[in-house]
N, C-alpha and C positions, 0 to 999 in steps of 0.2 A: 210806312214810316217807322223806324226803329224806336223801341221803347227805352226809356232811361231808367236803369235799376236804382232804387233808392239806396243811398249809402248805409252801410251797417254801422249802427251806433256803438259807442263804447259799452253801453249797458248790455246790449245783445251779445257782444263779444265775451264780456265777463260771465253772462248767464250761460252761454254755450260752454265755456271753459269749466264752469262749476259742474254742469251736468256731466261733462266728460270725465272729470275727476271722480264723481260719484260712481259712474259706471266702472271705472278702473278699480276703485276700492271694492265694489261688489264682486268683480271678477277675481281679485286677489283673495277676498274672503272665502269664495267658493273653492279656489285652489288650495287654500290653507286647510279648510275642513276636509277636503278629499285626502290630503296628505296625512291628516291626523284623525282619520275616521275611527271612532270607537263603536263597534256594533252593539256593545253591551249597554251603552248609555242612550242609544237611539230608541225612542219610543218605550223606554222602560216604564211599565205601568206602576202607579201608586198602589201598594197593597190594598185590596178592597176590604171593606169592613166585614167583620165576622170572626168568630173565635176559631182557633185551631182545635184539634182533638185533645183529649186528656193528656196531661203531661206524661211523657214517656211512652205514649201510644204511637201507632203507625202514622198518624197525621201530625205528630208533633215534630216537625222538621227543625224547629228552633232549638229543641233540646237534643237533637241527634248530632253527636260528635264523631267525626271521622278523621283519625290521625292522617296527616299529610295532605289534607284538603282545606281550603279556605273558602268560607261562604262568600258569595258575591251578592250582597244585599240581603234583606230580611226575607223570610218565607212569605208566600202569598197563599191565601185561602179563598176558596170559591164554593158557593152553594148552587142549587138548581137554578136560581134566578140570575146568578152572575157567571155561570159556567161559560156562556157564549162570549163573554168579554175576553176570556183567555184562549179559547179554541173555537173561534167563530167558524162555522161551516161543518163542524163535527160534533157539536154539542148533542144533537139529537141521537147519535149513535149510543152515547152513554146514558142519556136520559131514558131512552126506551129500554135499556137493560137494568134499570133500577138505581141509577146514580143517586148518591147521597151527598158526597163532598169530595173536594179535590184540594190537595196541598202540593205546592211546588216550591222549589228553591234551586238557585244556581250556585255552582261551586267552581273554583278554578285551581289550577296547580300553583303551588307557592312560587311567587316571583314572576308569574306569567298570567296576567289577567285575560289575555287573549285565548288561552288554552282552557276552555270552560265546558261544562255540561250542565244540563237542567234535568232535574228529577221530578216526575209527575206521579203522585200517589193518589189513585182513584179509590174511594170507598164506594163500592157498588151494592152494598147492603147485604147481598147473599153470594154464596159461592157461584151459583148459576149465572148471576149478573156479571161477576168478575170474569168467569170463563168466556162469556159472550164477548166482552170487550177485548180480552186477550186473544181469542181465536180469530177475531175479526181484524185486529190491528197488526198482529205479528206478520212478518214477511215469510214467504215460502223459502227463500234462500237463507243461509246462515247455519248456525250450529247450536246444539243444546249445551248448556253449561252446568257443571256440577256445583251448585250453590246450596244444596239442601232444599230446593224448591224447584218448581217448574220455571225454567229460565232459558231464554233464547236470545243469542247474539246475532244480529244481522247488520252488517255494515257499521254504521255509526250509531246504532240503536240497540238498546238492551230491553227486553220484555220479560216481566216477572209476573207469575200468578201465585198468590198466597191467600187461600181462603176467600173472603169477600173483597180482597184488595187486588187491583190490577196496577202494575207499575210500569212506566215507560221512561227510560233514561236516554236522552239524546245529547250527543256532544257536538262541538263546533268544528271538528275536523276529524281526520282519520289517522291519529297518532297513537302508537302503542301505549305511551304513557297515559293518555286519556282513557283508553280501553281498560287498562289496569286500575285507574282511579275509579271508573264507573263500577267495576266489580268490587272494589274495596267498599264503596258506598253501599252497594247492594248487600254485601255481607253484614255490614253494620246495621242496616235497616232490618234485614231478616232476623237478626239476633234479638230485636225488640218486638218482633211480630210472630207470635207462636202460631203454629199450624192449626187449622181447624180440625175438630174431631171428625172422623169419617161419617158421612151421612148414611142413615139407614135406608135400606131398599136398593133395588137394582137401578143403576143409572142408564139412561138412554144410550150413553156411550158404549156400554157393555153389550148392547143388543145388535150392534152393526156386525154383519157377517165378516169374518176376518179375511177370507180369500179375496185377493185383489184390492183390498182396502189400502189407501195411502193414509196411514194413521195420523200423520202430521197435518193432514188436511181437515180433520174433524173440527167442526166449529158449531157455535150456537148463534143462529140468526134471530135477532130480537124482534124485528118488525119488518113489514112489507116484504115478506119472503117471496122470492122468485117473481117479484112485481105484483103480488096479490096482497092487497091491504088488509084482508081478513086473516092472513096467516101470520102468526108470531110465535116466538119461542120454539123454533124448529131446529133440531140438530141435523147436520148434514155432513157427508163425507164423500170424497172422490174415489172412484173405482176404475181400475184397468182390468177388463175381462176379455180375454181372447183378442187383445189388440184394440178393443173398443172402450171408449170412455163413457162414464155415466156418474151421476150423483145420487146416492141413496139418502133418504131423509126419514126421520122419526120424531114425533112430538107426542108427549104424554099430555092428555087433556084432563079436565076436571071429572068427566064421566064419559060413558060410551055414547050418549046422545050428542054431546058436544063434538066428539071425535067424528061421528058420522055426519053431523051437520057441516063440519069444516071440510070433510072430503067432498061432499056435494058442492059446497061453495067454491072449492078450488076447481072442480070439474066444470062448473058454470063459467068460471073465470077463463079457463082454457078455451071453451067454446066461443066465448065473447072475443077472445084474442085471435080467432081464426083457426082454432084447432079442429081437427076432424076425429070424431070418435070411431074407433076400429073394433071389430069383434076380435075375440081371442079365446082360444080353447084352454090355454094354460094360465089364465088370470087367477090371482089369489081370490079367495071368496069375497065377493062384493067389489072386486077391483074394476076399474075403468081405464082403458088405454086410449091415448090420443096421439095422433101425429100432428106436429106443428113445427113449421119452419125448418123442415128437414131433420128433426129429432123426434124422440118419443117421450111421452110423459105417462106415468102410471100412478094412480092414487087409490088408496083404499083405507078402511078403518078396521081395526081388530081390537075389541074391547075398548079400553080407554085410550088407545093409541091411534093417531093419524100417521100414515106412512106411505112411502112410495118411491118412485124413481123420477129424477129430473134430468132432462137433457141427454138421454141415451142416444148414442150414435146409430144404433140400429134397433129394430123391433125385438129381436131375440134377446139382446142384452137387457132391455127393459123388462122382458118377461122373466128371464132367469134371475136377475138381481131382485126383482120384486118378490118372487117366490121365496128366495132365500131370506129376505127380510121378514116376510110373513111368518116363516117357520121359526124365526128367532123370537118373535113376540109371544108373550104369555098367552096361552090358549091357541096359538097357531098350530095347525096340524100339517105334518109333512105330506 
């Protein structure tokens, strides 16, 4: 027997029409927002509490005046507790390298708020910490800039190293006018940031054998070096020797006992990761050689230095580079 459908009331008709009008209004609102989208206003954070650096100093972006640029909002300042609010996912990289404070600010070209860039000024406390951040963050591609400081331009990013400060400037597009504006900002900031006095003593960077070294690859790894949580503050550089690749590494420790203990700890880490220790006639004094995952690792200590070779593509490259590094260290004998 067929069922009889209840008639639709006037109230139901009006209710359905009202719902349809609301859906149409929502759809029109979404289309309007898409057509008038402003990426600068979306999710712009409220400047966190905390004072900027001293007036006229490297972190005083409120006082930094750059002709031809218009600030886009006030500066933001972050400390160790709030850093992850700004750069969630990368905060530990800076914290492990001695992070003290961060100041950031956005700027745009006059008359064009969509053509903007943001400057990040990291105070890493010491030159070593700033170099760690700079060498880890900079890109391999790009070119050096003559700005009176270590500066590297890659794509839409500008990287600067000045004493204990690491600076990264990122723009919103790949326009020549923005690149020029970023460099103008960098020159104005550098004019207010005097260079640090040279540090006494020989740097680990000076101890890397020059033959085959890709000098632009030199970096300071602050923590969890090569996957070993006991290794930190290790300088590393990439080598090309006889068509083979390898990474040399050097780290000055507090004393000889600590250097020796870390060499042993790294050796145990390699064994635990499936490495196989191999005999070697040409090992540096006290050195240990391991084959692991198709590459070779060499580790040793010399005085207060931990050193070795990581990821060598063949055994002889590991031995040759390891011996050269050993001979460059204070007290190392040819």
